[in-house]
N, C-alpha and C positions, 0 to 999 in steps of 0.2 A: 508535502508529498514525500514519499519514501518507498523503498522496495526492499523485500527480503527474499531469501532463497529457500526453496524446498525441493523435494524430489518426487518424481512420479514413476512408478514401476520399478525403478532401480536407481542406485546412487549415481550412475552416469548420466541420467536424464534430469537435468536441472530445470526447474520452472521457477519464475520470479513472480511474487505477489506484489503488485504495485498498489499503494494505498494513498488516499487523499483524506486528511483529517481536518475537521473544522477546529481551529485553535480556541474559539470561544466556548463551544459546547462539548468539545472532545468527541463528537460523533464522527463516524466514518461516512463520508459523503459519496465516495466512489472507490471501486477497486477493479483491478484487471489482472488476469493471469497470462503469462507468456514469457517471451525471452527478455533479455535486459536491454533491448535496443529501442530505437525510436518508434517502431511499429506498436509496441505495447504501451509506450508513453503516450502515443496518439490515441490509443484505445481508451486509456485512463482519462485523458483530456476530454474526449467526446462524451464520456459517461458522467462527467461533472455536471451538476445542474447549472443552468445559464448564469445565475447570480454569482456562483463561485468562479466561473470562467472570466468574470470581470474583476475579481478581487486580486489582492496580492497573493503570490504563491511562493512560499518558502520551501526550498529544496536543498538537497546536498549538492555537491559539485559534479555530479554525474552528468556527462555531456549530453545524454539523450534529452534531458529536460530543456536545455537551451535551444534545441531544434524544434520544440513543440510549444512550450509556454512563451507567449509574446514577451519580448525583452522588456517592455515597459512595466510589466506585472511581475517579472521573475526576480526573486531575491535569493540568490544562492547563499548558502550558509557560510559566509565569510566571517561573520561574528558569532560568538558563542551564544547558545541558548535559543536560536531560531528554530531548530528542529528537535528540541528536547521532548516535546509532547509526542511526536510521532515515534521517536526512538523508544520512549517509554511504552507506548502502545505496542510496538513490535515485541518488546520483552513480555508484555501481557499475553500477546498471541502465542508466543513460544511456550509460555508457562501453561496455558490453558488448552492448546491444541497440540497433541502429541506429535502429529505428523509434520509440524513446523519446527521441531527441535533440531538443532544443528547436527549433533552427533547421536543420531537415534537410528534404530532399525525400523521405526514406524514411518511408513510413507504410504501415500495413496496408490492404489492400483491403476487408477485412470485419472485423467484430467477432469473428467465429468464428476467423479466422486470428490475430488479435492475442491472443485468449485462449489459443489453442494454443501460440503462441510463448512467452508469459509462463509458462504452466503448465510447459512443458518446461524452460525456463531455471530456474525456481524449484525444480523437482524435482531437477535436477542440482546446483544450488547447495546445497540442503538436504542432499543425500546426501554432499557433500564437507565439510560442517561437522560437527565432532565436539563433542558437548556437553562443557562444561568441568566 
């Protein structure tokens, strides 16, 4: 699980895209848009399929995860390599979706349009990934 920042409407209005990626298949299993707090972390957790809610969850050290992911399943990235897959996927998102680029003048006019853009991209991305 990881999150990345984008903007909606103007540079001062930050929105965070939270993602959950399956390490085995590299498919996105859930995403949520919102602030960087526990509320959006809970939204992401609720959107995970039940089987993934029982699995190990690798995250960065952001405190919102510790309040949402059960402590027996939560593995914060204290050792190297545990979040490499999702960090690499974040780079792919930034390369392929212009409104997610950090220093860009491209951003969505509304949260609804951003959600639709991300949903379409992730649907196409997951459809082209074949489980190993």
